[in-house]
N, C-alpha and C positions, 0 to 999 in steps of 0.2 A: 853648210858649215863655211863653204868658200865667199857665201854674200856676207855672212857676218863677220869673218876675219878681213873681206873688204872694206867693211864699213869701220872696223876698229883700225883702221888705218895701218894694218900687216902690208909688208912689201910684197910684191909679184914675186918675186924669188921666194921667200919666206912659205907663200902660200904655194907654190910649186912644190917644195920641200915637204911641206906638211903633208901631200898626199902620199909620202912615204909610208904612211901607218896604213897603206892598202895594200902593204908589203905581204900582209894576212891573207889576202886573196892569191899571192903567189908561192905562199909556203903552206895553205890547209892541207896538201897531199900529206905533210908531213904528219899529220893526225887524221886523215881521211880513213885509213884502216879500222880504225876504232869505230866508225860508223856503220862498217860492213860486219863486226866482228863483236861489238860489245852492246850488250843489251842493257838499256837504262833500267833502274829497279824502279819497280811501281809503273811509271809510265811505258816502259817499254812492254811490259805484261798487260798492260789494259789496252794499249793504241799500236802495238808491234814496233818493229824496228825502225822503220823509214819515219812514222809519223811520230814516234816520240822524240826523237831526235830533233824534227822539224818545230814542235811546240817548244821545246826545252831553250832551242835558240831564241825563239821569237820571245819568250820572257826574259832571257839575258840583254835582248835589245831592250825591252820595255824598262829595264832597270838602268842601262846605260844613257837612254835617251833623257832620264829621270835626273841623273847624276849630272850629265853634260848642264841640265838647265840652272843647276846651283853653281856655275863658275863663270867668271869673265875671261875670254880667252884674251883680252886686250891687257889684263892685269896676270893671267894665270894662264899662260901660254901652255906652261909644260904639262899642268893639271889637265888641259882640253887635250892636250897630245895623246895622253894615257889613256884618257877617257873614250876618246875616239880611237885609240888603239882597240880598246875591250868592245867597241861597237863593232869595229871592222872585223875583229874574231869572232862574235857571234854572227853577224852576217854572213861572213864567208864560211862558215860551218853549216849555217842552214843552206846556204848556196848546194854545197854537198849533198846534204841530207835530200833538198829537193829536185835536183839533177838525179840523182840515184832513183829516187821513186819514181821519176819520169821514166828513165830507161829501164827500169824494172817492169814497168806497165806494159810495154809491148815487144814482141821480138825482134831482135837485131837483123834479122834477114829481111823483115818485110818493110822494103825501103819507103812506102808510100807511108808508113806509119811514123817511121824514124822524121822523115820531113815534117809532117803535118805536127808532130810531138815537137820539135825543134821549134814551128813556128807559134804553137801556144807555150812554149818557155819562154819566147823572145816577147810576146804580147805580156805575157803575165809579168816579166823583168818592167818592160815600158810603162805599164799601168801603176806599178808602185813608184817608178822613177821618176815619171813624167806627169800622170794622171794624179796621183796622189799627193806627188812634188810639187804640183804647182800651188796646193793650198798655203804652205808656210809662204810662198810669196804673197800672195793674198792678203793672209794675214797680216803681214808685216807693213804692207803698202795701205792695205785700206781701211783696216782697222787699227794699225799703228799698235799691233803686239810687239814685245819685245822678241827677240830670237830666244831667249829663255823659255817664254812663256810658249814658244812655238815647237819646241822639242818635246814640253809637256803633253801638246796636244799628239805630237807624233806617238807619244807612247799612248796615249790613249787609243790612236787608230792600230797599233799593233795587238794591244789588247781585244780590240775587237776582231782582227783578223785570224785570232786564236780558232774562231770558229770554223775556218776554213779546214783546216787537219781533222779537226772533229768530226767534219763531216764527210771526209772522205774515207775509201776503202783501201786498205793496205794491201799492195799488189802481193800476189803470189807467185813465189819463184824456187829454184833449186840451187839457191845459192849456199843456205848451209850444208845440203848434202855435197856439193862441189868441192868447199872447202874441207870438208870431214874426209873424203876420198883424198885429197891432196895433202892434208895432215899424216893420214895413214901410210901414204905411200912414202913421206918424211920420216917418218917414225921409223919406219923399215931401212930405209939407207944411212940415215945419221944417227939412229940410236941415241940418240938424245933425251934430254930430261923435256917432261912435256910440256913445261913452261917455255924450254927455248924453241920447239916444235911450234908451239902458239904464237909465239912472236915473231917466229919464220914466216909461217902462213900468214900473218898478219900484215907485217910492213917489209917483208922483203919478196914474198911468191907474188905480188900484185905487180912488182914491177918486172920481177925474173919472168913473168908469165908473158907479159907484154913484148920484151924483147925476145923471148925465145919463139914467140908465134910470129913474128914480124922480120926476125934476123937483126943482129945487131947495128948494122950499118944503116939499113932503109929503117929502122926505128928509131936511130938519130936523124935521119932526114926528116921523119914525119914531125919530130919534136921542133926542130929546125923551123920549119914551114910556120908551126903554129907560133913559136916564139915572133916571127917577123911579121905575120898578117895584119894585124890591126893598130901598128905602133903610130902612123899618122894619125886614125882616128882618135887616139890618147890622148895625143899633142894636142888635137883639137879639142877634145872635150874637156880637158884640165885646165886650159883657159878660155873657153868659152864666155862664163860668166863675168869674169874678170874683161874679157874685151866687150862685153855688152855693156857692163856699168861704164869704162873707159869711154866709149863713143857715145855714151850719153842716153841710154835706154833705163826707163823705172825697173822697179822690180815687177811692177804689174805687166809692163812689157814682156819681162824675162818670163813671168809665169804665163802669160796667152801664148808666146810663140815659142819660146824653148821647152815648155812644157806641157801644156794643153794641147796645141796643134802637131807636136812631136808626138805625143803620145797616140791620137787618132791615126797621124799619117803612119805610124810604124805599126799599128794593129791592123789597118788595110793592107797594105803594103809585105805584112809579114805572111798574111794569109796568100795574097798573091805571090810570093816569095816561095812559100813551100810547094804550090801550084807548078810553078816552071822547076823549080827542085826536082819534084815528082817525075815532071815531063822530060827533062833535058838531064837530069841526074847532079849529083852534087859536084863534081868537078868542073862541068861547066858553070855552075852557081856560083862557086868560089873564084873561076877567072872573069865573069861578068860582072858578077857583084863586088869584087876586089877594084876592078877598073872604076865602076860607076862610084864606087863610094870614094874615093881619093879624088876623083874628078869634081865632085861635087863641093869640095873644099875650095874650087877657085871663086864659088859665088861668095863666100864669105871673104875673099880677097878683093872683092869687087865692093864687098859692103864696108870694108875697112876703107876703101878710097874714095866711097861715096858719102859716108857717113849715118846717121843713127835715121835711115829711110825702112818705114815699117812694112812699105811692099815689098821692098828687094828682101829684106828680113824673113819675112812671109815665103818667099819664093826659095831663098836659102834653107829654110827650115824644112819645108816640102820635100824639096832634091833631096837632102841630107837624109832626112828620114826614109825615105823612099829607097835610099840606096845602101843606107845602113842595114834598114832591117831584110832587105836581099841578103846581103853577105853576112849578116848574123844568122841568118836561118841556115844558109849552108852551111858556114861556120859549125854551129852546133849539132847539126846533123853529121858532119864529118866527123867531131869528137865523139858521139854517141856510136856510130860505126864501128870505131876504133875499139869499142871496149868489151870486155870480157864481161859474161852474166855472173860468174862467180866472183867479180871484184869491181862491181859498179862503181860504187864510189870512190874507191882507191883509186883506179885508172881514170875515171871521168876527171877527178879532182888532179892528177899529175898533168895530164896535157893541158887542163882549165888552167892550171898555174903558171906554166910553161908560158903559154900565153899572155896572162895576166902580167907575168916578171917582165916579159918584155915592156909591157904598157906602162906598169907600175914604177919600174925602174928607171928607164930612158924617159920617161912624159914625166918624171918629177923636176926635171931639166928643162920643163917648156917656159917656165917662167925666167928662168936664166938666159934661154934664146932669145925671148922677147926683149929682155933687157939688153942682152947683148948684139941686138940690133936696132935698139935704141928706142924701141914701143913701135918700131914699124910692123905694124900687123899684116899689111899687105905682104911683104917678103914672108913673114912666118908663115901664113896659108900656102902662100908657094910652093914652100918647102915641106910642110904636111902633105901637099898632094905628091911630092914625090917619094915618100917613105914608103909606100905598098911596093913600087916596083922591085927591089928584092925580093919578096916574098914569092910573088906571080913569077918571076924567072925562076924562082927554086921549086915552086911547084909543077912549072912546064915540065923540068927536068926530072922530076919523079913521076908523070901523069901515068905512064904505062906500068909502072909497079903497082901503083894505086888501083888502076882499072883490073890488074889481074889478081888483087887481093880480094876484092868484094864487087859483085857485079851491082850492085845499089851504088857505087860510086861512077 
């Protein structure tokens, strides 16, 4: 969508603000309790709680992609935004259900499996984003396909991917029993209508349990760190395609280096990152990964000064893929450890949404920042390098409490 908008002549600031549609990833915790508590008719009975939600959201993604292929963003920007918002909502909901499926599939006390599962999640996300995500750029550049046709191809790809949840096994948990036990306790204390108890257990109890388990101030500290950690990476990611196109790289260059190379680098280093996290712990993984992730932005600053040098782009993508994968594996493992098995979808979505809120809301001003710098990409990437510092200072301050909370950290 960013490439399409750029080719339509939409301004950098508008492209940056277009990213506000991804606020869906920041507020998906608002409806995430439904994924823990509501069984979808027919699909829920046939495939189970987690898989039925994954499949239904995949079908909605298909519909949204087909609808986007029927609009012209240059002339129908509002319609494009609304359909992209629908796509974001479906995707954000699918994220909740996939993360819940992953966390339900292993015990949260097993730190090795938490780290390995986090690596698999990172690899899977990048396979979609960068591996399959390279195909649209090849189709646009090499085959001359329109972006509308590309969206139709992506809809077909998602239909094929429905085979994945069909072939998976639904994880077995004590989620329903734990929720029922909490509902019984609330009925005795609240003496309220069953509907009110259901709403309380669904929408209030997941957050209440998180704060009750960690203590109010420490829970707030955890959420503040999550909010701050990946802001610099988000600023870079939001403007990266615009940057590549402005300094002279083609769509094919973007497909090869930003997508395909990043894909394989992330897969390889996600595995290595999980081994390091298993060996040294999640906390050290966050520190090392965060510092390396921010430092890698300096290569993009160098690229801005040198120009469209493919060898330097390759180096920047390799280093960025390595450091991002390492930091992401540790970050996803950290979020997983913080969850309760009774409210997996709700609590993971709450924490992930807090992190996405910082990245989505603040990074939406990335285009404004570039414009304010008068297109000085070198200074832009220097600033993104410094954005991780507040989160690491904060993490250092709460490190002892985190270690006391879980031996896995």
